N, C-alpha and C positions, 0 to 999 in steps of 0.2 A: 121445559126450562130446568127442572130438577135433574133430568137425565143429562142435559148438557153440562150442568154445573158439576156433576159427579164424574164426568169423563176423565179429568186429570187423575182423580183418585183411583179409578178403575185401571187407567193406563199404568200408573205407578205400581199398583198391585200385581198387574200382569208381568211386570219386569222386576219385581222384588225378589230378593234372595230368600230361600227357605232354609230354616235351621232345624236339623234333626234332633238337636238336644233341647229345643224349645227356648234356649237362651239367646236373645238377640242383643248385641251391644252395638247400638247405632254409631257410636263414636269410632269404632273400628272401621266400619264401612266408609265413614266420612274421611278417615285417614287414608284408606285405600284409594279414595277419589284423588287425593293430592298425589299419591305415589304414581298412579297410572297416568295422571295428567302430566307429570314430569317426564315419564318415559315416552308418552306420545309426543310431547313437544320436542324432546331430544331427537326422536326419529324423523319427525317432520322437518326439523331444521337440517338434519343430515341429508335428507332426500333433496330438499330445495337447494342446498349448498352444492351438492355434487351433480345434480341433474339439470340445473337451470343453464340454458344456453348463454344467458346474460349474467354469468356468474361474476360477482365482484367481491373483493375482500371486505370482511366485516370490520368496521372501524372499532377501535378499542373502547369507545364510549357507548357502543350500542348495547343498551341494557337488556333488551329482549334476547339478543344473541347470547349474552353471558348467562342468562337464566336457562336458556335452551341447552347450552353446552354442558351444563352440570346436571341435566335432567336424567342422565343414566343412573345417578345416585338414588333415584326413586326406587330402584330395585332393593337397595338397602333398607329403605322405609318398609318395603314389603317383608323383608327378613325379620325386622323387629315385630311386625304384626303377627307373623307366623310363630315366633317365639312366644308371644303373649297368648295367642289362641291355643296353641298346643300345650303350653305350660300351665294354663289356667286350671284345668281339671285336676292335674297332679298337685298344684298348689292348694286347691280347695280341699283335697283329700288330706294332705299332710298337715295343713295349718288350721283347717276348720272342721276336720273330722267327717268330711263328706265321703260318699261311697268311693271305694278304690276303683282305679281305672283298669279295665280289662284290656290287656295288651292285644289279645286276639281281636277284640272288637275295634281297638284303636287302629291296628294295621288294616283290618278288613275295611274300615270306614275310609281310610286314606286311599285304598285301592279302588273302591266302588265310587267314591266321590270325585276323584281327580283324574283317574286314568282314562275313562271313556272320552271326555272332551279332548284330552291331550292326544290320544291315539287317532281320533277322527281328524284332528288338525294336522298331525304329522302326515297321515296318509293323503289327505286332501291337498295339502300344500306340496307334497312330493309329486303327486300326479300332475298338479298344475305346472310345476317347474319343468317336468319332462314334456308335457303337452305344448308349452310355450317355447320349447327349444332352448331353455336356459342351461340344460344339462342333458345327459343321457341316463337311461335307467341303469345301465351297468356302472356308470361312474357314481351315481347317487346311492346305489344299493347298500354299500358298506356303511355309509353315513346314516342312511335310513335305519338300518338294523341297530347301529350303535345308539342312535337317538331313542328308539323304542325301548331300549334297555337302560337308558339313562347312563350311558358309559362314554358318550362322545367326548366330553371334556377330558376324561382320563386317558382315552386311547389316542386322541388326536391333539390334545392340548390347544383346541381352537373351537370356535362356535360352529355349529352344524349347518351345512348348506341345505339340509332338509328342513330345518326349522331353527332359525338363528336364535330366537329368544329362549330356546330350551336350555341354554347354558345355566340360567339361574334356577330352573326347575330341577336340574340334576343336583344342584347344591341343596335345594329344599329336601330332596329325597335322602341325601346323605344326613341331613339334620334329623329327618324322621327316624332314621335308624339309630341315632344317638340319643333320642329323647328319653327312652326308659332309663338310661344311665345318667344323663345330665339332670333329670328331674329329681334324682336322689338328693340334690342340693336342698330341696324343699323339706327334706326330712330333718334338717338341722333346726331344732326347736327355738333356739335363741335368735331373736330378730337381728340383733347387732352382729352376731357371729355369722348368720346366714348371709346377710347383705354384704358384710365385709368380705366373705368368701366369694360372692358373685362379682363384686367390684374388683377384688384382687385378681380373680381369674381373667376378667376382661382386660385388666392392665397387663397381666402377664402375656396374654395373647397379642396385644398390641406391640409389646416389646419384641416378642418372638417374630412377628411379621416384619417389623422394621429391620431385623437382623438377617432373616433367612429366606424371605420370599422373593427377593429381587432376581429377575432372570429365570424364574421357574414357572413356565406357562401352565403346566398341569396343576401345580399347587395353587397358583393364582386363580385358577378356575375350579377351586374345590372349597369345601367347608373350612379348610385351614385359613383361608383369606377372609372369611366372613362370619366366623363363629361368634365374634363379639356382638354382632347385631342381634342374633338370636338370644344371646344371654341378656342383652338389654331388655328384650321382650319378657324374659323370665323375671327380671327385676320389676318391670312394670306390672306383671301379673301378681307378684308378691305384694306390692303396694295396693293393687286393686282389691285383693282379698282381705288384707289386714287393715287398711286405713280408710275403708269406706268409699272407694271409687264407685261402688255399686249404687250408693246414694250420697254423692259428694256434696259438700257445701261449696256453692259457686261464689267466686270472688272476682271483682273487677281488677284486682292486682294480678290475677292470672291472665286476664285479657291484655294487660300491659306486657306481660311476658310473651304472649303470643304475637302481639303487634310488633314488638321489637325482635323477637326470636326468629320468625320465619324469614324476614329480609336478611337478618344476620346469618342465617343458615346458608343462603346463596352466596354471601360474601365469603364465608369460611370455605365453602366448597371450591372456590376459585383457586385456593392454595392446597394442592393435594397433601403436602406435608402437614399443614395445620389441620386439615380435615381429618387426617388419620387419627390424631389424638383427641380432637374436640368433638367431631361429628357424633359419635355414639352417645356421649353425655348430652349433647344438644337435642338429639332426638328424644331422649328420655324426658327432658324438660318440656319440649313442645308437645309431646303426647300427653303428659300430665296436664298441661294447660288446656288441651282439648276436652278433658274430663272436668276440670275445675273452673274454667273461665265462665263468665256469664254469656258474653257475646260470642266468644270462640266456640263454646258448647252449642249454642244455637246454630252456628254455621255447620258444625260437624254432624249434627243430628238432623239437619234439614232433609226432608224426604227426597227431594230431587238429588241432592248430593249423595245420600246413602244408597239410593237406587242405582246410580251410575257406579258408585264404588263397589256395590254388591255384584256388578257384572264385570269386575276388573279382570277376572281370570279369562273370560271369553275375549275381552278387549285385548288383553296381553297376548293371547295366542295368535290373533289374526290381524292386529291393527297395522302392522307394517305393510302387509300385502294390500290392505285397503288404501293406505297412504300412497303406495306406489301406483295403484290403479287410478286413483282420483287426481292426485297432485300433478300428474303428467299433463293434465288438461287445465287445471285451475291455476297452475303457476304462471301461465302466460298472461293472466289478467293483471297481475301486480308486479311483474318484473320491471325494474327500473325505478321503483319507488325506494325511499329510504328503507334499509334492510329491516328495521324494527317494524315498520308498517307493512312491508311485504310479508313478513312472518305472521304478524298479528292478524292480518286479513285472511291469510290462508287457513288459519285455525278454524274459521267458521264453516266453509264448505267441506273441508277435509274432515274436521271433527264431527260434523253432522253425518257424513258418510260412515265414519268409523262407528259411531253410536248406532246407526241404523243396521249395518251388517252384523255388528257384534251383538246387538239386541236380538236379532233373529237367531243367531247361533246360540245365544244364551237360552232363549225360550225353547228352542227345539232340541238342543243337545245338553247343555250344562244344567239347567234348572231341574229337569226330570231326575238327574243323578243326585240331586240334593236330598231326595227322599231316601231314607235309609233302606226301605224295602223295595227299591226300584227293580232289582234283579227278579224278585218274586213276582212283581207286577208284570214285568216283561214276559216272564215264562208263562204266566197264566194267560196273558193276551195272545201269545203265539199258539197256545194249545186250545184256546177257546173254540175254534171251529171243529176240533176233533174230540170235544168233551163228550163222554158217554151219556146216552139218554137224551141228547139234543136231536130234534127232528128238523129236517130241512123245511123251510117255509114254502108252502105250496103257492104257486102262482095262479092256480085255478080259482074260478069264482065259487063261493060257498053260499048255501041257503041262508 
């Protein structure tokens, strides 16, 4: 009975993310859950809408469709989380006197943590596309090479046919290169001056984007179009370090903010012009509520929620291919129902398949790379059979 009762705990432990720094912030994984859920819903809705034989127009009053149609903005939620996570050690150093950040270790960690799962996904998905006859090796090769080098957005000004979701990862890489310079903002000692500088820079970026980014696909698929979200993450890291988010005082008033704010976010996102100016500030408020609310915090630190959120990188890399493989069969079950019900029901089997396949990918590929010393472990494992002084095990009987 005890073993049966402990099964969920053991299952969650098997699929939980490892942190090389030893610092685990469960709220961030809870917020990753929301971000990846939005992206998944967006792609599921897109697949069902374009692939269903019984396609029908979505009525303006269909609430599920409107939530799904803005789900691509979940990528921007990820950008804020990246700004927070990568800015946090620099903020702790400048504002709390913690150890300085080694740029060599910083870049090496980015390389060893994120690249292996990405490279495996690009190679596997490219081989799959050629094998299924969706393209030829010759046609895909230049896109494959550009994607491996995180240059596809810059070269082609479009998403890669080798791995479509990589457009946002290329923007993340551009941000990684800017981090050592941007984090100098934390060196401003005065709190008011530092936060005024951050807010002023975010506002300046929003103004520049509204004036210069129209009709420029390469710029629109670059850090120039999304830098404000990373800086919102910096602002959140600032408040986390200075104002006690590490041990916050929880308040029901922040639950009210979350209860009203998340639905308001989807309403705001329906208007791209309104979202451009309001969405960054709204994310900051909602993320703060995740730390400071009573009920909101309980949701975002729930073990099931944080476990799925912790697998978001694996889910992000391969979820669309799983949707395509599974929904082509399951969509027939609910075609003809009201669209909101059609989409809602499809979430269950397709979402379960995405979690299953992504979970296997996470355990086999991504999770081992979370250990800082995984290259050394792999090297030792590969050379173990050839280690000097090791004698082969005899298969003969002994006295």
